[in-house]
N, CA, C, O and the ligand as a Tripos MOL2 file, in Angstrom:
@<TRIPOS>MOLECULE
protein
  261   259    66     0     0
PROTEIN
NO_CHARGES

@<TRIPOS>ATOM
      1 N         -29.4960  164.3990  312.7240 N.3       1 MET1
      2 CA        -29.9780  165.4090  311.7810 C.3       1 MET1
      3 C         -29.7130  164.9520  310.3500 C.2       1 MET1
      4 O         -28.5650  164.7660  309.9460 O.2       1 MET1
      5 N         -30.7510  164.7800  309.6190 N.am      2 ALA2
      6 CA        -30.6040  164.3460  308.2350 C.3       2 ALA2
      7 C         -30.5430  165.5640  307.3130 C.2       2 ALA2
      8 O         -31.3940  166.4520  307.3680 O.2       2 ALA2
      9 N         -29.5460  165.5780  306.4910 N.am      3 GLU3
     10 CA        -29.4220  166.7090  305.5890 C.3       3 GLU3
     11 C         -30.3420  166.5420  304.3880 C.2       3 GLU3
     12 O         -30.4520  165.4610  303.8090 O.2       3 GLU3
     13 N         -30.9890  167.6210  304.0350 N.am      4 THR4
     14 CA        -31.9250  167.5640  302.9130 C.3       4 THR4
     15 C         -31.2260  168.0830  301.6640 C.2       4 THR4
     16 O         -31.4140  169.2260  301.2470 O.2       4 THR4
     17 N         -30.4190  167.2110  301.0860 N.am      5 SER5
     18 CA        -29.6600  167.6220  299.9110 C.3       5 SER5
     19 C         -30.5250  167.5930  298.6570 C.2       5 SER5
     20 O         -30.1590  168.1570  297.6260 O.2       5 SER5
     21 N         -31.6690  166.9340  298.7550 N.am      6 HIS6
     22 CA        -32.5480  166.8520  297.5990 C.3       6 HIS6
     23 C         -33.6670  167.8890  297.6810 C.2       6 HIS6
     24 O         -34.7240  167.7240  297.0710 O.2       6 HIS6
     25 N         -33.4310  168.9370  298.4260 N.am      7 ALA7
     26 CA        -34.4830  169.9140  298.6520 C.3       7 ALA7
     27 C         -34.6850  170.8270  297.4500 C.2       7 ALA7
     28 O         -35.6670  171.5650  297.3770 O.2       7 ALA7
     29 N         -33.7570  170.7730  296.5180 N.am      8 THR8
     30 CA        -33.8730  171.6740  295.3770 C.3       8 THR8
     31 C         -34.9780  171.2110  294.4270 C.2       8 THR8
     32 O         -35.5580  172.0140  293.6970 O.2       8 THR8
     33 N         -35.2530  169.9400  294.4460 N.am      9 ARG9
     34 CA        -36.2890  169.4080  293.5700 C.3       9 ARG9
     35 C         -37.4020  168.8270  294.4230 C.2       9 ARG9
     36 O         -37.2570  167.7650  295.0280 O.2       9 ARG9
     37 N         -38.5000  169.5380  294.4560 N.am     10 GLN10
     38 CA        -39.5950  169.1010  295.2810 C.3      10 GLN10
     39 C         -40.7730  168.6960  294.4140 C.2      10 GLN10
     40 O         -41.0410  169.2920  293.3700 O.2      10 GLN10
     41 N         -41.4460  167.7010  294.8590 N.am     11 ALA11
     42 CA        -42.5870  167.2010  294.1070 C.3      11 ALA11
     43 C         -43.7930  168.1020  294.3140 C.2      11 ALA11
     44 O         -44.1680  168.4280  295.4410 O.2      11 ALA11
     45 N         -44.3800  168.4880  293.2140 N.am     12 VAL12
     46 CA        -45.5730  169.3070  293.2650 C.3      12 VAL12
     47 C         -46.7480  168.4440  292.8220 C.2      12 VAL12
     48 O         -46.7200  167.8560  291.7410 O.2      12 VAL12
     49 N         -47.7440  168.3730  293.6300 N.am     13 LEU13
     50 CA        -48.8760  167.4990  293.3320 C.3      13 LEU13
     51 C         -49.9470  168.2120  292.5290 C.2      13 LEU13
     52 O         -50.5980  167.6120  291.6730 O.2      13 LEU13
     53 N         -50.1250  169.4830  292.8050 N.am     14 TYR14
     54 CA        -51.1740  170.2220  292.1400 C.3      14 TYR14
     55 C         -50.6220  171.4980  291.5310 C.2      14 TYR14
     56 O         -49.6930  172.1130  292.0560 O.2      14 TYR14
     57 N         -51.2080  171.8740  290.4280 N.am     15 CYS15
     58 CA        -50.8020  173.1210  289.8040 C.3      15 CYS15
     59 C         -51.2790  174.2930  290.6600 C.2      15 CYS15
     60 O         -52.4570  174.3580  291.0140 O.2      15 CYS15
     61 N         -50.3920  175.2060  290.9930 N.am     16 PRO16
     62 CA        -50.7880  176.3400  291.8280 C.3      16 PRO16
     63 C         -51.6620  177.3480  291.0980 C.2      16 PRO16
     64 O         -52.1680  178.2890  291.7090 O.2      16 PRO16
     65 N         -51.8420  177.1570  289.7950 N.am     17 TYR17
     66 CA        -52.6190  178.1230  289.0170 C.3      17 TYR17
     67 C         -54.0070  177.6040  288.6720 C.2      17 TYR17
     68 O         -54.9850  178.3490  288.7260 O.2      17 TYR17
     69 N         -54.0910  176.3330  288.3190 N.am     18 CYS18
     70 CA        -55.3940  175.7970  287.9500 C.3      18 CYS18
     71 C         -55.7770  174.5920  288.8030 C.2      18 CYS18
     72 O         -56.8570  174.0270  288.6370 O.2      18 CYS18
     73 N         -54.8970  174.2040  289.7100 N.am     19 ALA19
     74 CA        -55.1810  173.1420  290.6800 C.3      19 ALA19
     75 C         -55.4080  171.7850  290.0180 C.2      19 ALA19
     76 O         -56.0680  170.9120  290.5810 O.2      19 ALA19
     77 N         -54.8590  171.6200  288.8310 N.am     20 GLU20
     78 CA        -54.9540  170.3170  288.1800 C.3      20 GLU20
     79 C         -53.7430  169.4650  288.5530 C.2      20 GLU20
     80 O         -52.7380  169.9780  289.0430 O.2      20 GLU20
     81 N         -53.8500  168.1810  288.3180 N.am     21 GLU21
     82 CA        -52.7620  167.2670  288.6690 C.3      21 GLU21
     83 C         -51.9280  166.8740  287.4570 C.2      21 GLU21
     84 O         -51.1400  165.9300  287.5170 O.2      21 GLU21
     85 N         -52.0990  167.5880  286.3750 N.am     22 THR22
     86 CA        -51.3820  167.2400  285.1470 C.3      22 THR22
     87 C         -50.0400  167.9440  285.1040 C.2      22 THR22
     88 O         -49.7840  168.7830  284.2400 O.2      22 THR22
     89 N         -49.2010  167.5940  286.0390 N.am     23 LEU23
     90 CA        -47.8890  168.2190  286.1190 C.3      23 LEU23
     91 C         -46.8150  167.2680  285.6210 C.2      23 LEU23
     92 O         -46.7950  166.0850  285.9610 O.2      23 LEU23
     93 N         -45.9310  167.8110  284.8130 N.am     24 PHE24
     94 CA        -44.8250  167.0230  284.2990 C.3      24 PHE24
     95 C         -43.5260  167.7850  284.5390 C.2      24 PHE24
     96 O         -43.4800  168.9990  284.3380 O.2      24 PHE24
     97 N         -42.4830  167.0990  284.9620 N.am     25 PRO25
     98 CA        -41.2080  167.7720  285.2290 C.3      25 PRO25
     99 C         -40.5350  168.2360  283.9500 C.2      25 PRO25
    100 O         -40.5280  167.5260  282.9450 O.2      25 PRO25
    101 N         -39.9760  169.4210  283.9990 N.am     26 LEU26
    102 CA        -39.2350  169.9520  282.8620 C.3      26 LEU26
    103 C         -37.7640  169.5980  282.9930 C.2      26 LEU26
    104 O         -37.2460  169.4300  284.0970 O.2      26 LEU26
    105 N         -37.1160  169.4910  281.8750 N.am     27 GLU27
    106 CA        -35.6910  169.1560  281.8960 C.3      27 GLU27
    107 C         -34.8600  170.3050  282.4310 C.2      27 GLU27
    108 O         -33.7840  170.1020  282.9940 O.2      27 GLU27
    109 N         -35.3680  171.5070  282.2510 N.am     28 ALA28
    110 CA        -34.6270  172.6820  282.7070 C.3      28 ALA28
    111 C         -34.7370  172.8790  284.2170 C.2      28 ALA28
    112 O         -34.0890  173.7540  284.7900 O.2      28 ALA28
    113 N         -35.5510  172.0690  284.8390 N.am     29 GLY29
    114 CA        -35.7340  172.2050  286.2760 C.3      29 GLY29
    115 C         -36.9800  172.9880  286.5940 C.2      29 GLY29
    116 O         -36.9310  174.2050  286.7760 O.2      29 GLY29
    117 N         -38.0580  172.3220  286.6590 N.am     30 GLY30
    118 CA        -39.3110  173.0030  286.9190 C.3      30 GLY30
    119 C         -40.4630  172.0810  286.5980 C.2      30 GLY30
    120 O         -40.2930  170.8710  286.4450 O.2      30 GLY30
    121 N         -41.6170  172.6630  286.5000 N.am     31 TRP31
    122 CA        -42.7930  171.8550  286.2460 C.3      31 TRP31
    123 C         -43.6290  172.4820  285.1540 C.2      31 TRP31
    124 O         -43.6650  173.7000  284.9810 O.2      31 TRP31
    125 N         -44.2920  171.6220  284.4310 N.am     32 GLU32
    126 CA        -45.1580  172.0870  283.3610 C.3      32 GLU32
    127 C         -46.5590  171.5300  283.5710 C.2      32 GLU32
    128 O         -46.7430  170.3300  283.7790 O.2      32 GLU32
    129 N         -47.5220  172.4060  283.5150 N.am     33 CYS33
    130 CA        -48.9080  171.9830  283.6550 C.3      33 CYS33
    131 C         -49.5130  171.8360  282.2640 C.2      33 CYS33
    132 O         -49.5250  172.7770  281.4710 O.2      33 CYS33
    133 N         -50.0070  170.6530  281.9920 N.am     34 ARG34
    134 CA        -50.5590  170.3800  280.6710 C.3      34 ARG34
    135 C         -51.9850  170.8910  280.5330 C.2      34 ARG34
    136 O         -52.5480  170.8950  279.4380 O.2      34 ARG34
    137 N         -52.5570  171.3120  281.6250 N.am     35 SER35
    138 CA        -53.9310  171.7930  281.5750 C.3      35 SER35
    139 C         -53.9950  173.2710  281.2150 C.2      35 SER35
    140 O         -54.7710  173.6770  280.3500 O.2      35 SER35
    141 N         -53.1700  174.0740  281.8870 N.am     36 CYS36
    142 CA        -53.1890  175.5090  281.6130 C.3      36 CYS36
    143 C         -51.9310  175.9420  280.8670 C.2      36 CYS36
    144 O         -51.7490  177.1230  280.5720 O.2      36 CYS36
    145 N         -51.0540  174.9640  280.5600 N.am     37 MET37
    146 CA        -49.8350  175.2100  279.7830 C.3      37 MET37
    147 C         -48.9590  176.2700  280.4360 C.2      37 MET37
    148 O         -48.4020  177.1420  279.7710 O.2      37 MET37
    149 N         -48.8570  176.1710  281.7340 N.am     38 ARG38
    150 CA        -47.9770  177.0830  282.4600 C.3      38 ARG38
    151 C         -46.7380  176.3220  282.9180 C.2      38 ARG38
    152 O         -46.8240  175.1700  283.3440 O.2      38 ARG38
    153 N         -45.6050  176.9710  282.8250 N.am     39 ALA39
    154 CA        -44.3710  176.3920  283.3220 C.3      39 ALA39
    155 C         -43.9000  177.2050  284.5200 C.2      39 ALA39
    156 O         -43.8560  178.4350  284.4860 O.2      39 ALA39
    157 N         -43.5580  176.4960  285.5580 N.am     40 PHE40
    158 CA        -43.1360  177.2060  286.7620 C.3      40 PHE40
    159 C         -42.1100  176.3520  287.4800 C.2      40 PHE40
    160 O         -41.8790  175.1920  287.1370 O.2      40 PHE40
    161 N         -41.4990  176.9650  288.4900 N.am     41 SER41
    162 CA        -40.5210  176.2530  289.2910 C.3      41 SER41
    163 C         -40.8050  176.5100  290.7590 C.2      41 SER41
    164 O         -41.3820  177.5290  291.1370 O.2      41 SER41
    165 N         -40.3910  175.5730  291.5560 N.am     42 VAL42
    166 CA        -40.5810  175.7030  292.9950 C.3      42 VAL42
    167 C         -39.2300  175.9640  293.6430 C.2      42 VAL42
    168 O         -38.2870  175.1870  293.4880 O.2      42 VAL42
    169 N         -39.1570  177.0450  294.3530 N.am     43 THR43
    170 CA        -37.9050  177.4220  294.9910 C.3      43 THR43
    171 C         -38.0270  177.2880  296.5060 C.2      43 THR43
    172 O         -38.9600  177.7940  297.1310 O.2      43 THR43
    173 N         -37.0680  176.6020  297.0550 N.am     44 PHE44
    174 CA        -37.0530  176.4300  298.5040 C.3      44 PHE44
    175 C         -36.3850  177.6250  299.1510 C.2      44 PHE44
    176 O         -35.1960  177.8700  298.9460 O.2      44 PHE44
    177 N         -37.1520  178.3690  299.9310 N.am     45 LEU45
    178 CA        -36.6240  179.5960  300.5190 C.3      45 LEU45
    179 C         -36.0230  179.3710  301.8890 C.2      45 LEU45
    180 O         -35.2840  180.2170  302.3920 O.2      45 LEU45
    181 N         -36.3290  178.2510  302.4920 N.am     46 GLY46
    182 CA        -35.8200  177.9880  303.8370 C.3      46 GLY46
    183 C         -36.9530  177.6030  304.7530 C.2      46 GLY46
    184 O         -38.1240  177.6510  304.3770 O.2      46 GLY46
    185 N         -36.5990  177.2290  305.9290 N.am     47 LEU47
    186 CA        -37.5960  176.8080  306.8870 C.3      47 LEU47
    187 C         -38.2710  178.0120  307.5210 C.2      47 LEU47
    188 O         -37.6340  179.0110  307.8520 O.2      47 LEU47
    189 N         -39.5570  177.8860  307.6750 N.am     48 SER48
    190 CA        -40.2920  178.9480  308.3190 C.3      48 SER48
    191 C         -40.1360  178.8500  309.8280 C.2      48 SER48
    192 O         -40.2680  177.7770  310.4170 O.2      48 SER48
    193 N         -39.8560  179.9740  310.4280 N.am     49 SER49
    194 CA        -39.6290  179.9690  311.8780 C.3      49 SER49
    195 C         -40.9450  179.8930  312.6340 C.2      49 SER49
    196 O         -40.9870  179.5070  313.8020 O.2      49 SER49
    197 N         -42.0110  180.2650  311.9520 N.am     50 ARG50
    198 CA        -43.3100  180.2660  312.6120 C.3      50 ARG50
    199 C         -43.8520  178.8330  312.7070 C.2      50 ARG50
    200 O         -43.9040  178.1040  311.7160 O.2      50 ARG50
    201 N         -44.2410  178.4620  313.8920 N.am     51 GLY51
    202 CA        -44.8390  177.1570  314.1050 C.3      51 GLY51
    203 C         -43.8320  176.0330  314.1100 C.2      51 GLY51
    204 O         -44.2040  174.8720  313.9400 O.2      51 GLY51
    205 N         -42.5760  176.3480  314.2980 N.am     52 HIS52
    206 CA        -41.5490  175.3130  314.2850 C.3      52 HIS52
    207 C         -40.8670  175.1890  315.6380 C.2      52 HIS52
    208 O         -39.9090  174.4310  315.7900 O.2      52 HIS52
    209 N         -41.3580  175.9290  316.6140 N.am     53 SER53
    210 CA        -40.7180  175.9190  317.9210 C.3      53 SER53
    211 C         -41.5180  175.0810  318.9220 C.2      53 SER53
    212 O         -41.3130  175.1860  320.1310 O.2      53 SER53
    213 N         -42.4100  174.2650  318.4210 N.am     54 GLY54
    214 CA        -43.1700  173.4040  319.3050 C.3      54 GLY54
    215 C         -44.4690  174.0310  319.7920 C.2      54 GLY54
    216 O         -45.1730  173.4430  320.6130 O.2      54 GLY54
    217 N         -44.7860  175.2070  319.3000 N.am     55 GLY55
    218 CA        -46.0460  175.8450  319.6630 C.3      55 GLY55
    219 C         -46.0240  176.3950  321.0770 C.2      55 GLY55
    220 O         -47.0380  176.3540  321.7740 O.2      55 GLY55
    221 N         -44.8860  176.9080  321.5070 N.am     56 ALA56
    222 CA        -44.7830  177.4300  322.8690 C.3      56 ALA56
    223 C         -45.5040  178.7680  322.9830 C.2      56 ALA56
    224 O         -46.2250  179.0210  323.9490 O.2      56 ALA56
    225 N         -45.2980  179.6190  321.9820 N.am     57 SER57
    226 CA        -45.9160  180.9440  322.0240 C.3      57 SER57
    227 C         -46.8810  181.1090  320.8600 C.2      57 SER57
    228 O         -46.9270  182.1620  320.2240 O.2      57 SER57
    229 N         -47.6320  180.0860  320.5910 N.am     58 GLY58
    230 CA        -48.5310  180.1340  319.4440 C.3      58 GLY58
    231 C         -49.8690  180.7620  319.8010 C.2      58 GLY58
    232 O         -50.4550  181.4800  318.9920 O.2      58 GLY58
    233 N         -50.3520  180.4960  321.0060 N.am     59 THR59
    234 CA        -51.6880  180.9760  321.3580 C.3      59 THR59
    235 C         -51.6560  182.3860  321.9360 C.2      59 THR59
    236 O         -52.6100  183.1490  321.7840 O.2      59 THR59
    237 N         -50.5700  182.7210  322.5890 N.am     60 SER60
    238 CA        -50.4920  184.0330  323.2160 C.3      60 SER60
    239 C         -49.7870  185.0130  322.2890 C.2      60 SER60
    240 O         -48.6370  185.3910  322.5120 O.2      60 SER60
    241 N         -50.4850  185.4040  321.2730 N.am     61 ARG61
    242 CA        -49.8860  186.3430  320.3290 C.3      61 ARG61
    243 C         -50.0150  187.7760  320.8510 C.2      61 ARG61
    244 O         -51.0820  188.2120  321.2830 O.2      61 ARG61
    245 N         -48.9160  188.4740  320.7940 N.am     62 GLN62
    246 CA        -48.9290  189.8350  321.3380 C.3      62 GLN62
    247 C         -49.4540  190.8190  320.3020 C.2      62 GLN62
    248 O         -48.9290  190.9120  319.1920 O.2      62 GLN62
    249 N         -50.4770  191.5390  320.6730 N.am     63 GLU63
    250 CA        -51.0660  192.4960  319.7560 C.3      63 GLU63
    251 C         -50.5660  193.9070  320.0720 C.2      63 GLU63
    252 O         -50.2880  194.2500  321.2210 O.2      63 GLU63
    253 N         -50.4640  194.6960  319.0280 N.am     64 SER64
    254 CA        -49.9130  196.0400  319.1890 C.3      64 SER64
    255 C         -51.0190  197.0850  319.2610 C.2      64 SER64
    256 O         -50.8960  198.1670  318.6870 O.2      64 SER64
    257 N         -52.0770  196.7650  319.9540 N.am     65 ALA65
    258 CA        -53.1950  197.7060  320.0060 C.3      65 ALA65
    259 C         -53.2870  198.4600  321.3180 C.2      65 ALA65
    260 O         -54.1830  199.2840  321.4950 O.2      65 ALA65
    261 ZN        -52.2760  174.4420  285.5790 Zn       66 ZN66
@<TRIPOS>BOND
     1     1     2 1
     2     2     3 1
     3     3     4 2
     4     3     5 am
     5     5     6 1
     6     6     7 1
     7     7     8 2
     8     7     9 am
     9     9    10 1
    10    10    11 1
    11    11    12 2
    12    11    13 am
    13    13    14 1
    14    14    15 1
    15    15    16 2
    16    15    17 am
    17    17    18 1
    18    18    19 1
    19    19    20 2
    20    19    21 am
    21    21    22 1
    22    22    23 1
    23    23    24 2
    24    23    25 am
    25    25    26 1
    26    26    27 1
    27    27    28 2
    28    27    29 am
    29    29    30 1
    30    30    31 1
    31    31    32 2
    32    31    33 am
    33    33    34 1
    34    34    35 1
    35    35    36 2
    36    35    37 am
    37    37    38 1
    38    38    39 1
    39    39    40 2
    40    39    41 am
    41    41    42 1
    42    42    43 1
    43    43    44 2
    44    43    45 am
    45    45    46 1
    46    46    47 1
    47    47    48 2
    48    47    49 am
    49    49    50 1
    50    50    51 1
    51    51    52 2
    52    51    53 am
    53    53    54 1
    54    54    55 1
    55    55    56 2
    56    55    57 am
    57    57    58 1
    58    58    59 1
    59    59    60 2
    60    59    61 am
    61    61    62 1
    62    62    63 1
    63    63    64 2
    64    63    65 am
    65    65    66 1
    66    66    67 1
    67    67    68 2
    68    67    69 am
    69    69    70 1
    70    70    71 1
    71    71    72 2
    72    71    73 am
    73    73    74 1
    74    74    75 1
    75    75    76 2
    76    75    77 am
    77    77    78 1
    78    78    79 1
    79    79    80 2
    80    79    81 am
    81    81    82 1
    82    82    83 1
    83    83    84 2
    84    83    85 am
    85    85    86 1
    86    86    87 1
    87    87    88 2
    88    87    89 am
    89    89    90 1
    90    90    91 1
    91    91    92 2
    92    91    93 am
    93    93    94 1
    94    94    95 1
    95    95    96 2
    96    95    97 am
    97    97    98 1
    98    98    99 1
    99    99   100 2
   100    99   101 am
   101   101   102 1
   102   102   103 1
   103   103   104 2
   104   103   105 am
   105   105   106 1
   106   106   107 1
   107   107   108 2
   108   107   109 am
   109   109   110 1
   110   110   111 1
   111   111   112 2
   112   111   113 am
   113   113   114 1
   114   114   115 1
   115   115   116 2
   116   115   117 am
   117   117   118 1
   118   118   119 1
   119   119   120 2
   120   119   121 am
   121   121   122 1
   122   122   123 1
   123   123   124 2
   124   123   125 am
   125   125   126 1
   126   126   127 1
   127   127   128 2
   128   127   129 am
   129   129   130 1
   130   130   131 1
   131   131   132 2
   132   131   133 am
   133   133   134 1
   134   134   135 1
   135   135   136 2
   136   135   137 am
   137   137   138 1
   138   138   139 1
   139   139   140 2
   140   139   141 am
   141   141   142 1
   142   142   143 1
   143   143   144 2
   144   143   145 am
   145   145   146 1
   146   146   147 1
   147   147   148 2
   148   147   149 am
   149   149   150 1
   150   150   151 1
   151   151   152 2
   152   151   153 am
   153   153   154 1
   154   154   155 1
   155   155   156 2
   156   155   157 am
   157   157   158 1
   158   158   159 1
   159   159   160 2
   160   159   161 am
   161   161   162 1
   162   162   163 1
   163   163   164 2
   164   163   165 am
   165   165   166 1
   166   166   167 1
   167   167   168 2
   168   167   169 am
   169   169   170 1
   170   170   171 1
   171   171   172 2
   172   171   173 am
   173   173   174 1
   174   174   175 1
   175   175   176 2
   176   175   177 am
   177   177   178 1
   178   178   179 1
   179   179   180 2
   180   179   181 am
   181   181   182 1
   182   182   183 1
   183   183   184 2
   184   183   185 am
   185   185   186 1
   186   186   187 1
   187   187   188 2
   188   187   189 am
   189   189   190 1
   190   190   191 1
   191   191   192 2
   192   191   193 am
   193   193   194 1
   194   194   195 1
   195   195   196 2
   196   195   197 am
   197   197   198 1
   198   198   199 1
   199   199   200 2
   200   199   201 am
   201   201   202 1
   202   202   203 1
   203   203   204 2
   204   203   205 am
   205   205   206 1
   206   206   207 1
   207   207   208 2
   208   207   209 am
   209   209   210 1
   210   210   211 1
   211   211   212 2
   212   211   213 am
   213   213   214 1
   214   214   215 1
   215   215   216 2
   216   215   217 am
   217   217   218 1
   218   218   219 1
   219   219   220 2
   220   219   221 am
   221   221   222 1
   222   222   223 1
   223   223   224 2
   224   223   225 am
   225   225   226 1
   226   226   227 1
   227   227   228 2
   228   227   229 am
   229   229   230 1
   230   230   231 1
   231   231   232 2
   232   231   233 am
   233   233   234 1
   234   234   235 1
   235   235   236 2
   236   235   237 am
   237   237   238 1
   238   238   239 1
   239   239   240 2
   240   239   241 am
   241   241   242 1
   242   242   243 1
   243   243   244 2
   244   243   245 am
   245   245   246 1
   246   246   247 1
   247   247   248 2
   248   247   249 am
   249   249   250 1
   250   250   251 1
   251   251   252 2
   252   251   253 am
   253   253   254 1
   254   254   255 1
   255   255   256 2
   256   255   257 am
   257   257   258 1
   258   258   259 1
   259   259   260 2
@<TRIPOS>SUBSTRUCTURE
     1 MET1         2 RESIDUE 1 A MET
     2 ALA2         6 RESIDUE 1 A ALA
     3 GLU3        10 RESIDUE 1 A GLU
     4 THR4        14 RESIDUE 1 A THR
     5 SER5        18 RESIDUE 1 A SER
     6 HIS6        22 RESIDUE 1 A HIS
     7 ALA7        26 RESIDUE 1 A ALA
     8 THR8        30 RESIDUE 1 A THR
     9 ARG9        34 RESIDUE 1 A ARG
    10 GLN10       38 RESIDUE 1 A GLN
    11 ALA11       42 RESIDUE 1 A ALA
    12 VAL12       46 RESIDUE 1 A VAL
    13 LEU13       50 RESIDUE 1 A LEU
    14 TYR14       54 RESIDUE 1 A TYR
    15 CYS15       58 RESIDUE 1 A CYS
    16 PRO16       62 RESIDUE 1 A PRO
    17 TYR17       66 RESIDUE 1 A TYR
    18 CYS18       70 RESIDUE 1 A CYS
    19 ALA19       74 RESIDUE 1 A ALA
    20 GLU20       78 RESIDUE 1 A GLU
    21 GLU21       82 RESIDUE 1 A GLU
    22 THR22       86 RESIDUE 1 A THR
    23 LEU23       90 RESIDUE 1 A LEU
    24 PHE24       94 RESIDUE 1 A PHE
    25 PRO25       98 RESIDUE 1 A PRO
    26 LEU26      102 RESIDUE 1 A LEU
    27 GLU27      106 RESIDUE 1 A GLU
    28 ALA28      110 RESIDUE 1 A ALA
    29 GLY29      114 RESIDUE 1 A GLY
    30 GLY30      118 RESIDUE 1 A GLY
    31 TRP31      122 RESIDUE 1 A TRP
    32 GLU32      126 RESIDUE 1 A GLU
    33 CYS33      130 RESIDUE 1 A CYS
    34 ARG34      134 RESIDUE 1 A ARG
    35 SER35      138 RESIDUE 1 A SER
    36 CYS36      142 RESIDUE 1 A CYS
    37 MET37      146 RESIDUE 1 A MET
    38 ARG38      150 RESIDUE 1 A ARG
    39 ALA39      154 RESIDUE 1 A ALA
    40 PHE40      158 RESIDUE 1 A PHE
    41 SER41      162 RESIDUE 1 A SER
    42 VAL42      166 RESIDUE 1 A VAL
    43 THR43      170 RESIDUE 1 A THR
    44 PHE44      174 RESIDUE 1 A PHE
    45 LEU45      178 RESIDUE 1 A LEU
    46 GLY46      182 RESIDUE 1 A GLY
    47 LEU47      186 RESIDUE 1 A LEU
    48 SER48      190 RESIDUE 1 A SER
    49 SER49      194 RESIDUE 1 A SER
    50 ARG50      198 RESIDUE 1 A ARG
    51 GLY51      202 RESIDUE 1 A GLY
    52 HIS52      206 RESIDUE 1 A HIS
    53 SER53      210 RESIDUE 1 A SER
    54 GLY54      214 RESIDUE 1 A GLY
    55 GLY55      218 RESIDUE 1 A GLY
    56 ALA56      222 RESIDUE 1 A ALA
    57 SER57      226 RESIDUE 1 A SER
    58 GLY58      230 RESIDUE 1 A GLY
    59 THR59      234 RESIDUE 1 A THR
    60 SER60      238 RESIDUE 1 A SER
    61 ARG61      242 RESIDUE 1 A ARG
    62 GLN62      246 RESIDUE 1 A GLN
    63 GLU63      250 RESIDUE 1 A GLU
    64 SER64      254 RESIDUE 1 A SER
    65 ALA65      258 RESIDUE 1 A ALA
    66 ZN66       261 GROUP 0 **** ****
């Protein structure tokens, strides 16, 4: 198991607001888009439990109808 100690800083390829690739890292910890002049940061919330169990119960979704 490899520990992801560098998970706090993740590379963002596209701006989530204007979808441009003109992203530059900020010194304060974040990203700056030179196209729409927006500054934002990416926060790692944790691993998603959905779709991480090997797809055992992916197709048989239980509906509440
Ligand atoms: Zn942008």
